N, CA, C and O atoms as CSV, one atom per row, in Angstrom:
chain,resi,resn,atom,element,x,y,z
A,1,MET,N,N,95.979,40.011,103.507
A,1,MET,CA,C,96.718,40.862,102.763
A,1,MET,C,C,97.841,40.005,102.139
A,1,MET,O,O,98.493,39.170,102.766
A,2,ARG,N,N,97.990,40.303,100.844
A,2,ARG,CA,C,99.102,39.506,100.165
A,2,ARG,C,C,100.230,40.442,99.582
A,2,ARG,O,O,99.993,41.365,98.804
A,3,ILE,N,N,101.429,40.118,100.024
A,3,ILE,CA,C,102.514,41.053,99.679
A,3,ILE,C,C,103.616,40.232,98.843
A,3,ILE,O,O,103.881,39.071,99.154
A,4,PHE,N,N,104.206,40.842,97.839
A,4,PHE,CA,C,105.179,40.206,97.038
A,4,PHE,C,C,106.527,40.668,97.648
A,4,PHE,O,O,106.807,41.854,97.821
A,5,LEU,N,N,107.374,39.580,97.973
A,5,LEU,CA,C,108.662,39.973,98.462
A,5,LEU,C,C,109.825,39.750,97.478
A,5,LEU,O,O,109.945,38.693,96.860
A,6,ASP,N,N,110.667,40.774,97.356
A,6,ASP,CA,C,111.933,40.651,96.591
A,6,ASP,C,C,112.833,39.724,97.244
A,6,ASP,O,O,112.591,39.413,98.410
A,7,SER,N,N,113.899,39.212,96.611
A,7,SER,CA,C,114.755,38.209,97.169
A,7,SER,C,C,115.472,38.782,98.328
A,7,SER,O,O,115.644,38.074,99.321
A,8,ASN,N,N,115.937,40.089,98.292
A,8,ASN,CA,C,116.698,40.689,99.334
A,8,ASN,C,C,115.964,40.737,100.684
A,8,ASN,O,O,116.548,40.615,101.760
A,9,VAL,N,N,114.618,40.926,100.546
A,9,VAL,CA,C,113.870,40.943,101.840
A,9,VAL,C,C,113.796,39.554,102.327
A,9,VAL,O,O,113.908,39.432,103.547
A,10,LEU,N,N,113.635,38.512,101.655
A,10,LEU,CA,C,113.671,37.148,102.108
A,10,LEU,C,C,115.053,36.762,102.724
A,10,LEU,O,O,115.105,36.132,103.781
A,11,ILE,N,N,116.160,37.146,102.053
A,11,ILE,CA,C,117.476,36.828,102.566
A,11,ILE,C,C,117.728,37.512,103.880
A,11,ILE,O,O,118.203,36.897,104.835
A,12,SER,N,N,117.397,38.839,103.929
A,12,SER,CA,C,117.614,39.593,105.183
A,12,SER,C,C,116.800,38.984,106.356
A,12,SER,O,O,117.332,38.785,107.448
A,13,GLY,N,N,115.526,38.699,106.113
A,13,GLY,CA,C,114.704,38.094,107.074
A,13,GLY,C,C,115.175,36.658,107.666
A,13,GLY,O,O,114.984,36.264,108.816
A,14,ILE,N,N,115.792,36.012,106.685
A,14,ILE,CA,C,116.309,34.657,107.128
A,14,ILE,C,C,117.593,34.819,107.918
A,14,ILE,O,O,117.826,34.125,108.908
A,15,TYR,N,N,118.440,35.767,107.453
A,15,TYR,CA,C,119.710,35.951,108.020
A,15,TYR,C,C,119.733,36.488,109.399
A,15,TYR,O,O,120.460,36.019,110.274
A,16,SER,N,N,118.856,37.562,109.588
A,16,SER,CA,C,118.909,38.264,110.811
A,16,SER,C,C,117.530,38.214,111.587
A,16,SER,O,O,116.479,38.545,111.037
A,17,PRO,N,N,117.593,37.813,112.799
A,17,PRO,CA,C,116.342,37.750,113.589
A,17,PRO,C,C,115.871,39.150,114.171
A,17,PRO,O,O,115.119,39.238,115.142
A,18,VAL,N,N,116.351,40.154,113.532
A,18,VAL,CA,C,115.752,41.564,113.913
A,18,VAL,C,C,115.572,42.320,112.626
A,18,VAL,O,O,116.006,41.921,111.545
A,19,GLY,N,N,114.886,43.470,112.816
A,19,GLY,CA,C,114.612,44.229,111.627
A,19,GLY,C,C,113.367,43.999,110.991
A,19,GLY,O,O,112.637,43.065,111.321
A,20,ALA,N,N,113.054,44.915,109.974
A,20,ALA,CA,C,111.766,44.821,109.221
A,20,ALA,C,C,111.698,43.570,108.385
A,20,ALA,O,O,110.609,42.995,108.356
A,21,PRO,N,N,112.686,43.075,107.713
A,21,PRO,CA,C,112.410,41.853,106.888
A,21,PRO,C,C,112.032,40.662,107.785
A,21,PRO,O,O,111.203,39.845,107.384
A,22,TYR,N,N,112.654,40.533,109.066
A,22,TYR,CA,C,112.350,39.429,109.886
A,22,TYR,C,C,110.905,39.680,110.379
A,22,TYR,O,O,110.160,38.702,110.438
A,23,LYS,N,N,110.461,40.834,110.720
A,23,LYS,CA,C,109.153,41.059,111.230
A,23,LYS,C,C,108.142,40.625,110.148
A,23,LYS,O,O,107.138,39.987,110.464
A,24,ILE,N,N,108.414,40.982,108.834
A,24,ILE,CA,C,107.567,40.559,107.734
A,24,ILE,C,C,107.451,38.996,107.720
A,24,ILE,O,O,106.361,38.457,107.530
A,25,LEU,N,N,108.544,38.320,107.915
A,25,LEU,CA,C,108.470,36.848,107.771
A,25,LEU,C,C,107.633,36.318,109.031
A,25,LEU,O,O,106.869,35.363,108.891
A,26,ARG,N,N,107.803,36.987,110.310
A,26,ARG,CA,C,107.070,36.617,111.351
A,26,ARG,C,C,105.511,36.834,111.156
A,26,ARG,O,O,104.714,36.031,111.642
A,27,LEU,N,N,105.131,37.855,110.489
A,27,LEU,CA,C,103.721,38.132,110.108
A,27,LEU,C,C,103.193,37.115,109.258
A,27,LEU,O,O,102.007,36.801,109.354
A,28,HIS,N,N,104.076,36.479,108.303
A,28,HIS,CA,C,103.578,35.448,107.446
A,28,HIS,C,C,103.517,34.144,108.242
A,28,HIS,O,O,102.599,33.346,108.052
A,29,LEU,N,N,104.452,33.933,109.097
A,29,LEU,CA,C,104.423,32.717,109.905
A,29,LEU,C,C,103.254,32.633,110.883
A,29,LEU,O,O,102.790,31.538,111.200
A,30,THR,N,N,102.790,33.740,111.347
A,30,THR,CA,C,101.646,33.883,112.219
A,30,THR,C,C,100.341,33.997,111.407
A,30,THR,O,O,99.292,34.197,112.019
A,31,GLU,N,N,100.342,33.890,110.167
A,31,GLU,CA,C,99.223,33.941,109.234
A,31,GLU,C,C,98.449,35.275,109.247
A,31,GLU,O,O,97.250,35.325,108.972
A,32,ARG,N,N,99.223,36.411,109.594
A,32,ARG,CA,C,98.707,37.665,109.645
A,32,ARG,C,C,98.679,38.410,108.246
A,32,ARG,O,O,97.945,39.364,107.989
A,33,LEU,N,N,99.561,37.847,107.412
A,33,LEU,CA,C,99.617,38.225,106.007
A,33,LEU,C,C,100.183,37.074,105.112
A,33,LEU,O,O,100.743,36.105,105.625
A,34,ARG,N,N,100.031,37.199,103.822
A,34,ARG,CA,C,100.463,36.134,102.912
A,34,ARG,C,C,101.590,36.523,102.106
A,34,ARG,O,O,101.423,37.508,101.387
A,35,ILE,N,N,102.775,35.906,102.086
A,35,ILE,CA,C,103.860,36.303,101.258
A,35,ILE,C,C,103.716,35.637,99.918
A,35,ILE,O,O,103.422,34.444,99.847
A,36,VAL,N,N,103.911,36.357,98.887
A,36,VAL,CA,C,103.889,35.876,97.495
A,36,VAL,C,C,105.253,36.044,96.829
A,36,VAL,O,O,105.824,37.131,96.913
A,37,VAL,N,N,105.801,35.027,96.175
A,37,VAL,CA,C,107.048,35.182,95.425
A,37,VAL,C,C,106.822,34.599,94.064
A,37,VAL,O,O,105.752,34.064,93.775
A,38,CYS,N,N,107.824,34.699,93.224
A,38,CYS,CA,C,107.875,33.877,91.981
A,38,CYS,C,C,109.024,32.950,92.114
A,38,CYS,O,O,109.860,33.055,93.012
A,39,GLN,N,N,109.042,32.034,91.189
A,39,GLN,CA,C,110.183,30.948,91.201
A,39,GLN,C,C,111.517,31.580,91.138
A,39,GLN,O,O,112.458,31.166,91.815
A,40,LEU,N,N,111.605,32.613,90.302
A,40,LEU,CA,C,112.922,33.316,90.204
A,40,LEU,C,C,113.382,33.908,91.580
A,40,LEU,O,O,114.571,33.879,91.896
A,41,VAL,N,N,112.438,34.437,92.376
A,41,VAL,CA,C,112.847,34.945,93.684
A,41,VAL,C,C,113.403,33.731,94.575
A,41,VAL,O,O,114.413,33.905,95.257
A,42,ILE,N,N,112.751,32.532,94.563
A,42,ILE,CA,C,113.194,31.421,95.318
A,42,ILE,C,C,114.579,31.028,94.846
A,42,ILE,O,O,115.457,30.765,95.668
A,43,ASN,N,N,114.812,30.977,93.414
A,43,ASN,CA,C,116.016,30.575,92.850
A,43,ASN,C,C,117.148,31.509,93.287
A,43,ASN,O,O,118.253,31.060,93.588
A,44,GLU,N,N,116.852,32.835,93.317
A,44,GLU,CA,C,117.952,33.938,93.680
A,44,GLU,C,C,118.257,33.730,95.179
A,44,GLU,O,O,119.424,33.747,95.571
A,45,VAL,N,N,117.256,33.541,95.992
A,45,VAL,CA,C,117.594,33.382,97.451
A,45,VAL,C,C,118.377,32.122,97.745
A,45,VAL,O,O,119.240,32.109,98.622
A,46,ILE,N,N,118.074,31.048,97.003
A,46,ILE,CA,C,118.944,29.863,97.184
A,46,ILE,C,C,120.353,30.027,96.700
A,46,ILE,O,O,121.319,29.624,97.347
A,47,ARG,N,N,120.434,30.607,95.588
A,47,ARG,CA,C,121.812,30.936,95.036
A,47,ARG,C,C,122.616,31.856,95.936
A,47,ARG,O,O,123.813,31.640,96.127
A,48,ASN,N,N,121.990,32.863,96.483
A,48,ASN,CA,C,122.749,33.834,97.231
A,48,ASN,C,C,123.066,33.263,98.613
A,48,ASN,O,O,124.170,33.471,99.114
A,49,LEU,N,N,122.129,32.550,99.242
A,49,LEU,CA,C,122.442,31.899,100.496
A,49,LEU,C,C,123.552,30.893,100.337
A,49,LEU,O,O,124.458,30.875,101.171
A,50,LYS,N,N,123.541,30.045,99.308
A,50,LYS,CA,C,124.574,29.174,99.048
A,50,LYS,C,C,125.933,29.781,98.999
A,50,LYS,O,O,126.875,29.255,99.592
A,51,ALA,N,N,126.068,30.966,98.250
A,51,ALA,CA,C,127.226,31.597,98.064
A,51,ALA,C,C,127.729,32.480,99.239
A,51,ALA,O,O,128.926,32.692,99.431
A,52,LYS,N,N,126.804,32.944,99.955
A,52,LYS,CA,C,127.209,34.051,100.973
A,52,LYS,C,C,126.862,33.624,102.401
A,52,LYS,O,O,127.640,33.858,103.326
A,53,LYS,N,N,125.710,33.007,102.577
A,53,LYS,CA,C,125.360,32.597,103.969
A,53,LYS,C,C,124.670,31.173,103.943
A,53,LYS,O,O,123.460,31.020,104.112
A,54,PRO,N,N,125.501,30.227,103.730
A,54,PRO,CA,C,124.922,28.760,103.720
A,54,PRO,C,C,124.218,28.432,104.901
A,54,PRO,O,O,123.295,27.620,104.843
A,55,GLU,N,N,124.571,29.009,106.051
A,55,GLU,CA,C,123.852,28.549,107.351
A,55,GLU,C,C,122.341,29.009,107.374
A,55,GLU,O,O,121.528,28.637,108.219
A,56,GLY,N,N,122.072,29.893,106.300
A,56,GLY,CA,C,120.653,30.261,106.192
A,56,GLY,C,C,119.759,29.267,105.453
A,56,GLY,O,O,118.530,29.310,105.502
A,57,LEU,N,N,120.456,28.379,104.774
A,57,LEU,CA,C,119.575,27.415,103.899
A,57,LEU,C,C,118.629,26.520,104.735
A,57,LEU,O,O,117.501,26.275,104.308
A,58,PRO,N,N,119.033,26.064,105.833
A,58,PRO,CA,C,118.095,25.274,106.615
A,58,PRO,C,C,116.902,26.026,107.039
A,58,PRO,O,O,115.794,25.489,107.055
A,59,VAL,N,N,117.098,27.279,107.390
A,59,VAL,CA,C,115.942,28.189,107.705
A,59,VAL,C,C,114.971,28.420,106.521
A,59,VAL,O,O,113.746,28.374,106.632
A,60,LEU,N,N,115.607,28.657,105.447
A,60,LEU,CA,C,114.753,28.708,104.199
A,60,LEU,C,C,113.957,27.503,103.950
A,60,LEU,O,O,112.753,27.567,103.702
A,61,TYR,N,N,114.647,26.349,104.016
A,61,TYR,CA,C,113.943,25.110,103.825
A,61,TYR,C,C,112.848,24.913,104.707
A,61,TYR,O,O,111.781,24.463,104.288
A,62,ARG,N,N,113.053,25.251,106.039
A,62,ARG,CA,C,111.927,25.071,106.969
A,62,ARG,C,C,110.706,25.988,106.690
A,62,ARG,O,O,109.558,25.664,106.991
A,63,LEU,N,N,111.056,27.212,106.064
A,63,LEU,CA,C,110.001,28.124,105.780
A,63,LEU,C,C,109.230,27.548,104.659
A,63,LEU,O,O,108.000,27.503,104.672
A,64,LEU,N,N,109.988,27.089,103.651
A,64,LEU,CA,C,109.256,26.589,102.511
A,64,LEU,C,C,108.475,25.285,102.786
A,64,LEU,O,O,107.476,25.032,102.112
A,65,SER,N,N,108.885,24.480,103.721
A,65,SER,CA,C,108.206,23.277,104.105
A,65,SER,C,C,107.075,23.638,105.009
A,65,SER,O,O,105.957,23.261,104.658
A,66,ASN,N,N,107.192,24.296,106.095
A,66,ASN,CA,C,106.244,24.569,107.081
A,66,ASN,C,C,105.265,25.644,106.804
A,66,ASN,O,O,104.107,25.518,107.200
A,67,SER,N,N,105.667,26.743,106.120
A,67,SER,CA,C,104.773,27.746,105.827
A,67,SER,C,C,105.158,28.343,104.519
A,67,SER,O,O,105.672,29.459,104.449
A,68,PRO,N,N,104.903,27.583,103.463
A,68,PRO,CA,C,105.349,28.071,102.145
A,68,PRO,C,C,104.592,29.308,101.657
A,68,PRO,O,O,103.402,29.500,101.904
A,69,PRO,N,N,105.359,30.123,100.953
A,69,PRO,CA,C,104.705,31.323,100.316
A,69,PRO,C,C,103.919,30.885,99.138
A,69,PRO,O,O,104.093,29.796,98.590
A,70,GLU,N,N,103.049,31.766,98.769
A,70,GLU,CA,C,102.349,31.509,97.557
A,70,GLU,C,C,103.346,31.781,96.365
A,70,GLU,O,O,104.089,32.762,96.344
A,71,ILE,N,N,103.295,30.824,95.373
A,71,ILE,CA,C,104.219,31.013,94.290
A,71,ILE,C,C,103.317,31.639,93.101
A,71,ILE,O,O,102.320,31.043,92.692
A,72,ALA,N,N,103.695,32.761,92.628
A,72,ALA,CA,C,103.003,33.493,91.610
A,72,ALA,C,C,103.406,32.770,90.176
A,72,ALA,O,O,104.484,32.222,89.946
A,73,ALA,N,N,102.469,32.878,89.410
A,73,ALA,CA,C,102.620,32.298,87.980
A,73,ALA,C,C,103.686,33.225,87.299
A,73,ALA,O,O,103.837,34.413,87.585
A,74,ASN,N,N,104.388,32.549,86.387
A,74,ASN,CA,C,105.454,33.149,85.555
A,74,ASN,C,C,104.673,34.292,84.663
A,74,ASN,O,O,103.665,33.975,84.032
A,75,PRO,N,N,105.146,35.532,84.641
A,75,PRO,CA,C,104.597,36.584,83.882
A,75,PRO,C,C,104.723,36.234,82.324
A,75,PRO,O,O,105.549,35.407,81.937
A,76,ARG,N,N,103.895,36.880,81.486
A,76,ARG,CA,C,104.017,36.665,80.050
A,76,ARG,C,C,105.195,37.560,79.603
A,76,ARG,O,O,105.559,38.566,80.210
A,77,ALA,N,N,105.743,37.080,78.478
A,77,ALA,CA,C,106.945,37.723,77.872
A,77,ALA,C,C,106.653,39.187,77.613
A,77,ALA,O,O,107.522,40.027,77.848
A,78,GLU,N,N,105.435,39.536,77.126
A,78,GLU,CA,C,105.168,40.960,76.785
A,78,GLU,C,C,105.051,41.854,77.962
A,78,GLU,O,O,105.334,43.051,77.916
A,79,ASP,N,N,104.616,41.221,79.040
A,79,ASP,CA,C,104.683,41.856,80.441
A,79,ASP,C,C,106.066,42.169,80.778
A,79,ASP,O,O,106.402,43.319,81.063
A,80,ILE,N,N,106.906,41.160,80.756
A,80,ILE,CA,C,108.369,41.417,81.073
A,80,ILE,C,C,109.028,42.508,80.311
A,80,ILE,O,O,109.781,43.345,80.810
A,81,ASN,N,N,108.654,42.424,78.949
A,81,ASN,CA,C,109.287,43.553,78.153
A,81,ASN,C,C,109.008,44.793,78.517
A,81,ASN,O,O,109.895,45.630,78.352
A,82,ILE,N,N,107.846,45.169,79.039
A,82,ILE,CA,C,107.440,46.539,79.440
A,82,ILE,C,C,108.471,47.114,80.498
A,82,ILE,O,O,108.858,48.282,80.460
A,83,TRP,N,N,108.881,46.192,81.442
A,83,TRP,CA,C,109.790,46.622,82.591
A,83,TRP,C,C,111.256,46.598,82.205
A,83,TRP,O,O,112.087,47.116,82.951
A,84,LYS,N,N,111.590,46.037,81.110
A,84,LYS,CA,C,112.957,45.967,80.604
A,84,LYS,C,C,113.481,47.360,80.257
A,84,LYS,O,O,114.693,47.562,80.195
A,85,LYS,N,N,112.645,48.260,80.045
A,85,LYS,CA,C,112.990,49.605,79.833
A,85,LYS,C,C,113.629,50.271,81.109
A,85,LYS,O,O,114.393,51.232,81.016
A,86,TYR,N,N,113.287,49.731,82.241
A,86,TYR,CA,C,113.760,50.269,83.565
A,86,TYR,C,C,114.631,49.457,84.270
A,86,TYR,O,O,115.453,49.948,85.044
A,87,LEU,N,N,114.529,48.162,84.069
A,87,LEU,CA,C,115.330,47.104,84.888
A,87,LEU,C,C,115.962,46.059,84.117
A,87,LEU,O,O,115.582,45.843,82.966
A,88,ASP,N,N,116.925,45.368,84.665
A,88,ASP,CA,C,117.546,44.314,83.989
A,88,ASP,C,C,116.525,43.088,83.922
A,88,ASP,O,O,115.485,43.055,84.581
A,89,ASN,N,N,116.920,42.142,83.099
A,89,ASN,CA,C,115.919,41.011,82.749
A,89,ASN,C,C,115.315,40.450,83.996
A,89,ASN,O,O,114.090,40.411,84.113
A,90,GLU,N,N,116.117,40.011,84.938
A,90,GLU,CA,C,115.660,39.192,86.130
A,90,GLU,C,C,114.664,40.161,86.951
A,90,GLU,O,O,113.591,39.734,87.379
A,91,ASP,N,N,115.071,41.444,87.135
A,91,ASP,CA,C,114.241,42.319,87.921
A,91,ASP,C,C,112.978,42.585,87.181
A,91,ASP,O,O,111.934,42.744,87.815
A,92,ALA,N,N,113.004,42.645,85.851
A,92,ALA,CA,C,111.773,42.909,85.099
A,92,ALA,C,C,110.806,41.733,85.271
A,92,ALA,O,O,109.588,41.890,85.354
A,93,ILE,N,N,111.398,40.592,85.316
A,93,ILE,CA,C,110.574,39.322,85.515
A,93,ILE,C,C,109.818,39.378,86.934
A,93,ILE,O,O,108.636,39.082,87.113
A,94,ILE,N,N,110.721,39.813,87.894
A,94,ILE,CA,C,110.124,39.849,89.274
A,94,ILE,C,C,108.958,40.912,89.497
A,94,ILE,O,O,107.962,40.683,90.183
A,95,LEU,N,N,109.209,42.090,88.834
A,95,LEU,CA,C,108.255,43.193,88.961
A,95,LEU,C,C,106.933,42.757,88.109
A,95,LEU,O,O,105.800,42.979,88.534
A,96,ALA,N,N,107.183,42.140,86.913
A,96,ALA,CA,C,106.004,41.740,86.111
A,96,ALA,C,C,105.171,40.627,86.795
A,96,ALA,O,O,103.949,40.533,86.678
A,97,ALA,N,N,105.940,39.808,87.510
A,97,ALA,CA,C,105.175,38.757,88.386
A,97,ALA,C,C,104.403,39.281,89.437
A,97,ALA,O,O,103.296,38.814,89.708
A,98,ALA,N,N,104.982,40.351,90.132
A,98,ALA,CA,C,104.248,40.941,91.227
A,98,ALA,C,C,103.015,41.634,90.777
A,98,ALA,O,O,101.991,41.605,91.461
A,99,ILE,N,N,103.095,42.308,89.549
A,99,ILE,CA,C,101.957,42.984,89.000
A,99,ILE,C,C,100.877,41.949,88.570
A,99,ILE,O,O,99.696,42.103,88.884
A,100,HIS,N,N,101.326,40.871,87.828
A,100,HIS,CA,C,100.434,39.853,87.424
A,100,HIS,C,C,99.783,39.164,88.627
A,100,HIS,O,O,98.641,38.728,88.479
A,101,ALA,N,N,100.411,39.023,89.817
A,101,ALA,CA,C,99.851,38.309,90.889
A,101,ALA,C,C,98.760,39.228,91.614
A,101,ALA,O,O,98.011,38.728,92.455
A,102,ARG,N,N,98.690,40.485,91.295
A,102,ARG,CA,C,97.737,41.306,91.835
A,102,ARG,C,C,97.822,41.428,93.397
A,102,ARG,O,O,96.789,41.436,94.067
A,103,VAL,N,N,98.994,41.519,93.938
A,103,VAL,CA,C,99.183,41.638,95.356
A,103,VAL,C,C,98.928,43.087,95.849
A,103,VAL,O,O,98.827,44.050,95.089
A,104,ASP,N,N,98.839,43.140,97.147
A,104,ASP,CA,C,98.615,44.529,97.777
A,104,ASP,C,C,99.812,45.456,97.645
A,104,ASP,O,O,99.645,46.660,97.451
A,105,CYS,N,N,100.996,44.917,97.745
A,105,CYS,CA,C,102.181,45.690,97.618
A,105,CYS,C,C,103.450,44.826,97.290
A,105,CYS,O,O,103.492,43.615,97.506
A,106,PHE,N,N,104.439,45.524,96.772
A,106,PHE,CA,C,105.767,44.823,96.521
A,106,PHE,C,C,106.708,45.349,97.394
A,106,PHE,O,O,106.899,46.565,97.395
A,107,ILE,N,N,107.358,44.577,98.176
A,107,ILE,CA,C,108.394,44.895,99.150
A,107,ILE,C,C,109.796,44.629,98.703
A,107,ILE,O,O,110.132,43.486,98.396
A,108,THR,N,N,110.629,45.637,98.655
A,108,THR,CA,C,112.026,45.385,98.201
A,108,THR,C,C,112.908,46.457,98.856
A,108,THR,O,O,112.480,47.588,99.084
A,109,GLY,N,N,114.141,46.067,99.147
A,109,GLY,CA,C,115.135,47.057,99.565
A,109,GLY,C,C,115.950,47.601,98.538
A,109,GLY,O,O,116.744,48.509,98.784
A,110,ASP,N,N,115.802,47.076,97.314
A,110,ASP,CA,C,116.634,47.493,96.107
A,110,ASP,C,C,116.197,48.887,95.689
A,110,ASP,O,O,115.008,49.087,95.442
A,111,LYS,N,N,117.072,49.838,95.599
A,111,LYS,CA,C,116.697,51.196,95.165
A,111,LYS,C,C,116.553,51.248,93.747
A,111,LYS,O,O,115.870,52.151,93.265
A,112,HIS,N,N,117.164,50.309,92.931
A,112,HIS,CA,C,116.908,50.399,91.457
A,112,HIS,C,C,115.546,50.112,90.946
A,112,HIS,O,O,115.256,50.309,89.766
A,113,PHE,N,N,114.649,49.615,91.880
A,113,PHE,CA,C,113.336,49.468,91.421
A,113,PHE,C,C,112.467,50.764,91.446
A,113,PHE,O,O,111.297,50.750,91.064
A,114,HIS,N,N,113.081,51.869,91.907
A,114,HIS,CA,C,112.363,53.106,92.105
A,114,HIS,C,C,111.676,53.647,90.865
A,114,HIS,O,O,110.492,53.978,90.914
A,115,SER,N,N,112.381,53.741,89.776
A,115,SER,CA,C,111.795,54.470,88.582
A,115,SER,C,C,110.804,53.406,88.034
A,115,SER,O,O,109.733,53.835,87.605
A,116,ALA,N,N,111.028,52.109,87.998
A,116,ALA,CA,C,110.077,51.151,87.529
A,116,ALA,C,C,108.742,51.113,88.559
A,116,ALA,O,O,107.604,50.892,88.147
A,117,ALA,N,N,109.026,51.327,89.751
A,117,ALA,CA,C,107.956,51.252,90.731
A,117,ALA,C,C,107.015,52.461,90.447
A,117,ALA,O,O,105.798,52.299,90.539
A,118,LEU,N,N,107.512,53.593,90.125
A,118,LEU,CA,C,106.784,54.673,89.795
A,118,LEU,C,C,105.727,54.382,88.709
A,118,LEU,O,O,104.536,54.669,88.829
A,119,GLN,N,N,106.216,53.855,87.768
A,119,GLN,CA,C,105.357,53.432,86.593
A,119,GLN,C,C,104.407,52.273,86.990
A,119,GLN,O,O,103.280,52.220,86.497
A,120,ALA,N,N,104.834,51.367,87.850
A,120,ALA,CA,C,104.079,50.330,88.405
A,120,ALA,C,C,102.924,50.832,89.170
A,120,ALA,O,O,101.845,50.241,89.180
A,121,GLN,N,N,103.172,52.013,89.862
A,121,GLN,CA,C,101.972,52.550,90.625
A,121,GLN,C,C,100.790,52.842,89.745
A,121,GLN,O,O,99.659,52.828,90.231
A,122,LYS,N,N,101.001,53.114,88.428
A,122,LYS,CA,C,99.958,53.292,87.452
A,122,LYS,C,C,99.094,51.983,87.409
A,122,LYS,O,O,97.904,52.024,87.096
A,123,MET,N,N,99.682,50.926,87.708
A,123,MET,CA,C,99.017,49.595,87.597
A,123,MET,C,C,98.550,49.223,89.077
A,123,MET,O,O,98.340,48.034,89.322
A,124,ASN,N,N,98.393,50.094,89.985
A,124,ASN,CA,C,97.964,49.877,91.317
A,124,ASN,C,C,98.864,48.929,92.115
A,124,ASN,O,O,98.387,48.057,92.841
A,125,LEU,N,N,100.139,49.119,91.966
A,125,LEU,CA,C,101.100,48.267,92.750
A,125,LEU,C,C,101.917,49.239,93.639
A,125,LEU,O,O,102.720,50.009,93.111
A,126,LYS,N,N,101.732,49.217,94.942
A,126,LYS,CA,C,102.489,50.046,95.827
A,126,LYS,C,C,103.827,49.325,96.054
A,126,LYS,O,O,103.845,48.105,96.218
A,127,ASN,N,N,104.834,49.991,96.064
A,127,ASN,CA,C,106.312,49.706,96.197
A,127,ASN,C,C,106.769,50.313,97.541
A,127,ASN,O,O,106.816,51.534,97.692
A,128,LEU,N,N,107.110,49.430,98.524
A,128,LEU,CA,C,107.609,49.902,99.826
A,128,LEU,C,C,108.834,49.203,100.260
A,128,LEU,O,O,108.993,48.032,99.916
A,129,THR,N,N,109.769,49.842,101.026
A,129,THR,CA,C,110.780,49.136,101.612
A,129,THR,C,C,110.235,48.320,102.759
A,129,THR,O,O,109.090,48.523,103.163
A,130,PRO,N,N,111.059,47.357,103.325
A,130,PRO,CA,C,110.463,46.556,104.373
A,130,PRO,C,C,110.222,47.555,105.616
A,130,PRO,O,O,109.251,47.327,106.338
A,131,ALA,N,N,110.980,48.546,105.873
A,131,ALA,CA,C,110.704,49.391,107.027
A,131,ALA,C,C,109.409,50.223,106.877
A,131,ALA,O,O,108.659,50.404,107.836
A,132,GLU,N,N,109.171,50.724,105.648
A,132,GLU,CA,C,107.929,51.453,105.312
A,132,GLU,C,C,106.694,50.512,105.457
A,132,GLU,O,O,105.647,50.884,105.988
A,133,PHE,N,N,106.887,49.310,104.965
A,133,PHE,CA,C,105.692,48.341,105.138
A,133,PHE,C,C,105.472,48.063,106.592
A,133,PHE,O,O,104.323,48.101,107.033
A,134,VAL,N,N,106.411,47.806,107.312
A,134,VAL,CA,C,106.245,47.482,108.796
A,134,VAL,C,C,105.599,48.676,109.507
A,134,VAL,O,O,104.621,48.487,110.230
A,135,ALA,N,N,106.112,49.896,109.327
A,135,ALA,CA,C,105.584,51.059,109.826
A,135,ALA,C,C,104.186,51.305,109.492
A,135,ALA,O,O,103.418,51.720,110.360
A,136,ALA,N,N,103.768,51.062,108.205
A,136,ALA,CA,C,102.406,51.231,107.787
A,136,ALA,C,C,101.458,50.142,108.318
A,136,ALA,O,O,100.275,50.369,108.571
A,137,TYR,N,N,102.075,48.895,108.477
A,137,TYR,CA,C,101.212,47.864,108.836
A,137,TYR,C,C,100.621,47.928,110.236
A,137,TYR,O,O,99.538,47.403,110.495
A,138,LYS,N,N,101.377,48.604,111.165
A,138,LYS,CA,C,100.894,48.729,112.550
A,138,LYS,C,C,99.523,49.254,112.688
A,138,LYS,O,O,99.026,49.396,113.805
């Protein structure tokens, strides 16, 4: 199973050793699923950890070195533009990358993806919170 993670899920999983985001990272580390991200997600995670939780950077670097996620290709401009009706530019890029990567689902804790996610379901992309994914994965 391949799942696309939004930056908030990665940050939460790195910062806290409990909760659904951490469980998702553990599933990736034990090779029970494959995490997919785009370069923008990695950039957001690094930027946010540097600004708010720099102690999480070594954990991120170990993850990227020892069990790197799959890096999705950058989406096409026309694909990004579809989602700009619902999301700001960076989030439109992330959602377009998830759709383009043809993952099994998109995991985010951000509520603002909801209206875009409803449209994305038409493209066979499930949108779940980390808790919903962990509950369904069992």
